[in-house]
C-alpha positions as CSV (number, residue, x, y, z in Angstrom):
1,X,21.1,-12.9,8.9
2,X,19.8,-9.3,8.9
3,X,23.4,-7.9,9.3
4,X,24.5,-9.9,6.3
5,X,21.6,-8.5,4.2
6,X,22.3,-4.9,5.4
7,X,25.9,-5.2,4.4
8,X,25.1,-6.5,1.0
9,X,24.8,-3.4,-1.1
10,X,23.5,-5.3,-4.1
11,X,20.6,-6.7,-2.0
12,X,19.7,-3.3,-0.7
13,X,19.8,-1.7,-4.2
14,X,17.8,-4.5,-5.7
15,X,15.2,-4.3,-2.9
16,X,14.8,-0.5,-3.3
17,X,14.5,-0.9,-7.1
18,X,11.8,-3.6,-6.7
19,X,9.9,-1.4,-4.2
20,X,10.1,1.6,-6.6
21,X,8.9,-0.5,-9.6
22,X,5.9,-2.0,-7.8
23,X,4.9,1.2,-6.0
24,X,4.9,3.1,-9.3
25,X,1.8,1.1,-10.4
26,X,-0.2,2.8,-7.6
27,X,0.7,6.4,-8.4
28,X,-2.1,7.4,-10.7
29,X,-5.1,9.7,-10.4
30,X,-7.6,7.9,-8.3
31,X,-11.1,9.3,-7.9
32,X,-11.6,8.5,-4.2
33,X,-8.3,7.0,-3.0
34,X,-5.5,9.3,-1.8
35,X,-2.0,7.9,-1.2
36,X,0.0,9.9,1.3
37,X,3.5,10.9,0.1
38,X,6.3,8.6,1.0
39,X,9.5,7.9,-1.0
40,X,9.0,5.6,-3.9
41,X,11.4,3.1,-2.4
42,X,9.6,2.8,0.9
43,X,7.7,-0.5,1.1
44,X,4.6,0.8,2.8
45,X,2.2,3.7,2.2
46,X,-0.8,5.3,3.9
47,X,-4.1,5.1,2.0
48,X,-7.1,7.3,2.5
49,X,-10.6,7.0,1.1
50,X,-12.5,10.3,0.7
51,X,-15.7,8.8,2.1
52,X,-15.4,8.6,5.9
53,X,-17.9,5.7,5.9
54,X,-15.7,3.4,3.9
55,X,-13.9,0.8,6.0
56,X,-10.8,0.1,4.0
57,X,-9.7,-2.9,6.0
58,X,-13.1,-4.6,5.3
59,X,-13.1,-3.6,1.6
60,X,-9.5,-4.9,1.0
61,X,-10.4,-8.1,2.9
62,X,-12.9,-8.9,0.2
63,X,-9.9,-9.4,-2.1
64,X,-7.8,-11.2,0.5
65,X,-5.6,-8.2,0.8
66,X,-4.4,-7.5,4.4
67,X,-4.0,-3.9,5.5
68,X,-3.7,-2.2,8.9
69,X,-6.8,-0.3,9.8
70,X,-6.2,3.4,10.3
71,X,-8.2,3.5,13.6
72,X,-5.0,2.4,15.4
73,X,-3.4,5.7,14.6
74,X,-4.2,9.0,16.3
75,X,-6.6,11.1,14.2
76,X,-7.3,8.5,11.6
77,X,-10.5,6.6,11.0
78,X,-11.6,3.4,9.2
79,X,-11.3,5.1,5.9
80,X,-7.5,5.1,6.3
81,X,-5.2,2.1,6.0
82,X,-1.5,1.3,6.0
83,X,-0.6,-1.0,3.1
84,X,2.6,-2.9,2.4
85,X,3.4,-3.0,-1.2
86,X,2.6,-6.4,-2.6
87,X,4.9,-9.0,-4.0
88,X,5.0,-9.0,-7.8
89,X,2.9,-12.2,-7.9
90,X,0.1,-10.4,-5.9
91,X,0.2,-7.1,-7.8
92,X,-2.7,-7.7,-10.1
93,X,-5.0,-8.7,-7.2
94,X,-4.1,-5.6,-5.2
95,X,-4.6,-3.3,-8.2
96,X,-8.0,-4.9,-8.8
97,X,-8.9,-4.1,-5.2
98,X,-7.8,-0.5,-5.6
99,X,-9.9,-0.1,-8.8
100,X,-13.0,-1.6,-7.1
101,X,-12.6,0.4,-3.8
102,X,-11.9,3.6,-5.7
103,X,-15.3,3.4,-7.3
104,X,-17.1,3.2,-3.9
């Protein structure tokens, strides 16, 4: 199945275009959230809160948004998280979480 998808140039292009469209909603000036640079077509990004006492995993959980805690990565703390871009149907919920967490 994966080899069929990888050989389908339309599928790959459409997926990259969708990733870019959804990810573009997150690239704005946040007060306390910093998004590490990755290509706009990559489906994940690393998020950092300026306050080292903010546990991003717990804050996103309040919105039923699953992230990977940054503690699992060398040199990163709980104020870091790896986030997969949401499906379009979940975009509003994730953006609301961003707006709330950015004010902390």
